[in-house]
C-alpha positions in Angstrom: -18.5 -17.0 -79.0 -17.7 -20.7 -78.8 -18.2 -22.6 -75.5 -14.4 -23.3 -75.4 -13.7 -19.6 -75.7 -16.1 -18.8 -72.9 -14.5 -21.4 -70.5 -11.1 -19.9 -71.2 -12.2 -16.4 -70.3 -13.9 -17.6 -67.1 -10.7 -19.4 -66.0 -8.6 -16.4 -66.7 -10.9 -14.1 -64.6 -10.9 -16.5 -61.7 -7.1 -16.7 -61.8 -6.8 -12.9 -61.8 -9.2 -12.6 -58.9 -7.3 -15.2 -56.9 -4.0 -13.3 -57.5 -5.7 -10.0 -56.5 -7.1 -11.5 -53.3 -3.7 -12.9 -52.5 -2.1 -9.5 -52.9 -4.6 -7.8 -50.6 -4.6 -10.3 -47.7 -1.2 -11.8 -47.6 -0.4 -15.4 -46.6 -2.8 -17.1 -44.1 -1.9 -16.8 -40.4 -1.2 -20.0 -38.5 -4.0 -20.6 -35.8 -1.5 -20.6 -32.9 -0.4 -17.1 -33.9 -3.9 -15.8 -33.5 -4.4 -17.3 -30.0 -3.9 -14.9 -27.0 -0.5 -14.4 -25.6 0.6 -16.7 -22.7 0.1 -15.3 -19.2 3.6 -14.6 -17.8 3.0 -13.3 -14.2 0.7 -15.8 -12.4 1.4 -15.6 -8.6 0.0 -17.6 -5.7 0.2 -17.0 -2.0 -1.1 -19.0 1.0 -3.0 -17.2 3.7 -5.4 -18.2 6.4 -8.0 -20.5 4.9 -7.2 -19.7 1.2 -4.7 -19.3 -1.6 -4.7 -15.9 -3.3 -3.9 -15.8 -7.1 -3.2 -12.9 -9.3 -2.3 -12.5 -13.0 -2.5 -10.0 -15.8 -5.1 -10.5 -18.6 -3.4 -10.6 -22.1 -4.7 -7.9 -24.4 -2.8 -9.1 -27.5 -2.4 -12.2 -29.5 0.7 -14.3 -30.1 1.4 -12.3 -33.3 1.1 -9.1 -31.2 -2.2 -8.0 -32.8 -4.8 -6.5 -30.4 -7.6 -8.7 -29.1 -10.7 -6.7 -29.9 -13.3 -9.1 -28.4 -12.2 -10.6 -25.1 -13.4 -14.0 -24.2 -12.8 -16.2 -21.1 -9.9 -16.7 -18.7 -9.7 -20.1 -17.0 -8.0 -21.2 -13.8 -6.8 -24.8 -13.5 -5.4 -26.7 -10.4 -3.7 -30.0 -9.7 -2.6 -31.2 -6.2 -0.2 -33.8 -5.0 1.9 -34.8 -2.0 4.6 -32.4 -2.9 7.3 -34.8 -4.0 9.0 -34.5 -7.4 8.1 -32.2 -10.2 4.5 -30.9 -10.4 2.3 -32.3 -13.1 3.1 -31.0 -16.7 0.6 -28.6 -18.1 -0.4 -29.6 -21.6 -3.3 -27.9 -23.5 -6.0 -30.2 -24.9 -8.5 -28.1 -26.9 -9.5 -25.5 -24.3 -8.6 -27.6 -21.2 -5.3 -28.5 -19.5 -4.8 -32.3 -19.3 -4.6 -33.7 -15.8 -5.8 -30.4 -14.2 -9.2 -29.5 -12.8 -10.8 -26.2 -13.9 -11.5 -24.2 -10.7 -13.3 -21.3 -12.3 -13.7 -19.3 -15.5 -13.9 -15.5 -15.8 -15.8 -13.7 -18.5 -13.6 -10.9 -19.7 -16.2 -8.9 -21.6 -17.4 -7.2 -18.4 -14.9 -4.5 -17.3 -16.9 -3.9 -14.1 -16.5 -7.5 -12.8 -15.4 -7.6 -9.2 -12.5 -10.0 -10.0 -10.9 -7.5 -12.3 -8.8 -4.7 -10.9 -7.6 -2.7 -13.9 -6.1 -5.3 -16.2 -5.4 -7.9 -13.4 -7.5 -10.8 -12.2 -7.5 -11.4 -8.4 -9.1 -14.7 -7.2 -9.1 -16.4 -3.8 -9.2 -20.2 -3.9 -10.9 -21.9 -0.9 -12.0 -25.0 -2.6 -11.3 -28.2 -0.7 -7.9 -27.2 0.5 -6.0 -29.7 2.7 -3.0 -28.9 4.9 0.2 -30.4 3.6 -0.9 -30.8 0.0 0.9 -29.0 -2.8 -1.3 -27.1 -5.2 -0.2 -26.2 -8.7 -2.0 -23.6 -10.8 -2.0 -22.6 -14.5 -4.2 -20.2 -16.4 -5.3 -19.9 -20.0 -7.0 -17.2 -22.0 -9.5 -17.6 -24.9 -10.8 -14.9 -27.2 -14.4 -14.6 -28.3 -13.8 -17.0 -31.2 -12.6 -19.7 -28.9 -8.9 -19.5 -29.7 -7.1 -20.5 -26.5 -3.6 -19.6 -25.4 -1.1 -22.1 -24.2 -1.1 -22.7 -20.4 0.9 -20.2 -18.3 4.0 -21.3 -16.4 3.1 -23.4 -13.4 2.9 -21.9 -9.9 3.0 -24.2 -6.9 2.4 -23.6 -3.2 2.2 -26.0 -0.3 -0.9 -25.2 1.8 0.1 -24.9 5.4 -1.8 -23.4 8.4 -1.3 -19.7 8.9 -0.5 -18.0 12.2 -3.3 -16.5 14.3 -3.4 -12.7 14.3 -1.0 -10.8 16.6 -2.4 -9.4 19.8 -2.3 -6.2 21.8 -1.2 -3.9 19.1 -0.2 -0.5 20.4 0.9 2.7 18.6 2.8 5.6 20.1 3.1 8.9 18.2 6.4 10.6 17.5 7.6 13.5 15.4 6.6 12.5 11.9 6.7 8.9 13.1 4.8 6.1 14.8 6.2 3.3 16.9 4.2 0.0 17.0 4.5 -2.9 19.4 2.5 -6.1 19.6 2.4 -9.6 21.1 3.2 -12.7 19.1 0.4 -15.1 18.3 0.2 -18.0 20.7 -0.8 -20.6 18.0 -1.6 -21.3 14.4 -5.0 -20.6 13.0 -5.8 -24.4 13.2 -5.0 -24.4 17.0 -1.6 -26.1 16.7 1.4 -24.6 18.4 3.9 -22.5 16.5 7.3 -24.1 15.9 8.4 -22.3 12.7 9.9 -18.9 11.9 7.4 -16.0 12.3 7.9 -12.6 10.7 5.4 -9.7 10.7 4.0 -7.4 8.0 2.9 -4.0 9.0 -0.2 -2.5 7.2 -1.2 1.2 7.1 -4.2 3.1 5.9 -4.9 6.8 5.7 -8.4 6.6 7.0 -10.6 4.2 9.0 -12.4 2.7 5.9 -9.6 2.2 3.4 -7.9 -1.1 2.9 -4.5 -0.9 4.5 -1.3 -1.5 2.4 1.9 -3.1 3.5 4.6 -0.6 4.6 7.2 -2.9 6.1 8.2 -6.3 7.4 10.2 -7.2 10.5 13.0 -9.7 11.0 12.1 -13.1 12.5 10.7 -12.8 16.0 10.8 -8.9 16.1 7.5 -7.6 17.5 8.0 -3.8 17.0 8.2 -1.4 14.1 9.1 2.2 13.6 7.2 3.9 10.7 8.9 7.2 9.7 8.3 9.9 7.2 4.7 10.5 8.2 2.8 13.8 8.3 2.4 15.4 11.7 -1.2 16.0 12.9 -2.6 13.4 10.5 -4.2 10.2 11.8 -3.0 6.8 10.5 -4.5 3.4 11.0 -2.3 0.3 11.5 -2.7 -3.4 11.6 -0.2 -6.3 11.8 -0.3 -9.8 10.4 2.0 -12.7 11.0 3.8 -14.7 8.3 4.9 -18.3 8.9 7.8 -19.9 7.0 8.0 -23.7 7.0 10.8 -24.8 4.6 9.9 -23.5 1.2 6.2 -23.0 2.2 4.9 -19.7 3.6 1.4 -18.7 4.9 0.2 -15.2 5.7 -2.1 -14.9 8.7 -5.1 -12.6 9.0 -4.4 -9.0 10.3 -5.3 -8.2 13.9 -7.4 -5.3 15.1 -6.5 -1.8 13.9 -5.2 1.0 16.0 -5.1 4.7 15.2 -2.2 7.1 15.9 -1.6 10.8 15.1 2.1 11.8 14.8 2.9 15.2 16.3 5.9 17.4 16.6 7.3 17.1 20.1 10.5 19.0 19.7 10.3 22.6 21.1 11.4 25.4 18.9 14.6 27.3 19.5 14.3 30.1 22.1 13.9 33.8 21.6 17.1 35.8 22.4 18.1 39.4 23.4 14.9 40.5 25.0 15.0 44.2 25.9 12.3 45.8 28.2 11.8 49.6 28.5 9.4 50.7 31.3 7.3 53.9 31.4 4.3 55.0 33.4 1.7 52.2 33.3 3.4 50.1 30.6 6.4 48.2 29.5 7.6 48.0 25.9 9.5 44.8 24.9 11.5 43.7 21.8 13.6 40.6 21.0 15.4 38.6 18.4 13.1 36.0 16.8 13.5 32.2 16.9 15.4 30.7 14.1 12.7 28.0 13.5 10.6 28.3 10.3 7.3 27.2 11.9 6.7 29.7 14.6 3.0 30.6 15.2 3.4 33.1 18.0 5.6 34.8 20.5 4.2 34.5 24.0 5.1 37.1 26.6 5.2 36.2 30.4 5.4 38.6 33.3 6.2 37.8 37.0 5.9 40.1 40.0 8.4 39.6 42.8 8.9 35.9 43.5 5.6 34.9 41.9 5.4 32.4 39.0 5.2 34.0 35.5 1.8 34.6 34.0 1.0 35.0 30.3 0.1 38.6 29.5 0.0 38.5 25.7 1.2 37.2 22.4 2.1 38.5 18.8 2.3 36.7 15.5 5.5 36.7 13.4 7.1 38.6 11.9 6.3 41.0 14.8 9.0 41.0 17.5 7.7 43.7 19.8 5.0 43.9 22.4 3.6 46.6 24.7 2.3 45.4 28.1 -0.3 48.1 29.2 -2.0 49.0 32.4 0.8 47.7 34.5 0.7 48.8 38.1 3.7 50.4 39.7 6.3 47.9 40.9 9.2 45.6 39.8 8.6 42.9 37.2 10.5 40.2 35.4 9.7 39.4 31.7 10.5 36.5 29.4 9.3 35.5 25.9 8.7 32.1 24.5 8.4 31.0 20.8 5.3 28.7 20.1 5.3 26.5 17.0 2.5 25.7 14.5 2.0 22.1 15.5 -1.2 20.8 17.0 0.5 20.5 20.4 1.6 24.2 20.2 5.1 23.4 21.6 6.7 26.3 23.4 10.4 27.0 23.5 12.5 27.4 26.6 12.1 30.9 28.1 14.3 33.7 26.7 16.7 35.6 28.8 14.9 37.3 31.7 14.8 41.1 32.0 13.7 43.0 35.1 12.1 46.5 35.1 10.6 48.9 37.5 7.4 50.6 36.5 7.0 54.1 38.0 
């Protein structure tokens, strides 16, 4: 075979290989489409001595394909006096121009303490100055170094938070707890309070769990009624103050916790139509039951002459009869009370009174 013939065959083979490869892989993907998606839920909140930030880590790329090997999330910050628009966030390689990188998070460790599920939680305490506006953005890079565009900017003005509320008290109710407290006398930096103060009530189901917010008061209100609780279960409460100064807010630290155990305090409906039949040495009683669904017992009381009634026995529902035995001769008055299943064992008002004479 001539040299020219061999060159022609090689060229044809290379062309066919190129066409086949093109058919298998499709057109090349633009680099920006392979970068992680942009974070869309960055939030920032000022509290005593810090700014708390939270956002969700993207698990997909801009082209919606899954990120198999996570890389690094970066948090950037800029600060200013708070006038005009915050600094624009423009990506320059894996940095944001004009912003300082506060910290970076390695995303290949699912047990990292900054990760809660798919969210990053970070507290910024770095060189914060009261009255300054702090603007944050975040980026995400995969294991190959492809970096997302910066998130939308989130800005907060750092102001002093209120001191914790004082003298928190909790009173139990029926499936409820009523809380009262005293307003803080000053801000956390010792300056007087001159702005609007509201309060956030926190509740936990045990003494060691972190409490969660269950409600917020109107401005200046220092009491709260928490309803829909379970009776005979102990709850733990704390309250924190929130300052609003123009568009800026600051959440104070929570005060000391208090415990409260709601309990049923309403007595059950009374027993009706008590009938007593005496015989030698005993009295047989019967009655119509209480209409309440949570009756634990029916308690029988007996009184001799003008003496106060004494408890002589009890039966559990559904029984509505009782025999009082070994009763000496004489005249007696009987009543029956319904007792509920609550921890307080509330008793109803007495039933109708019946009088009998035992021979």
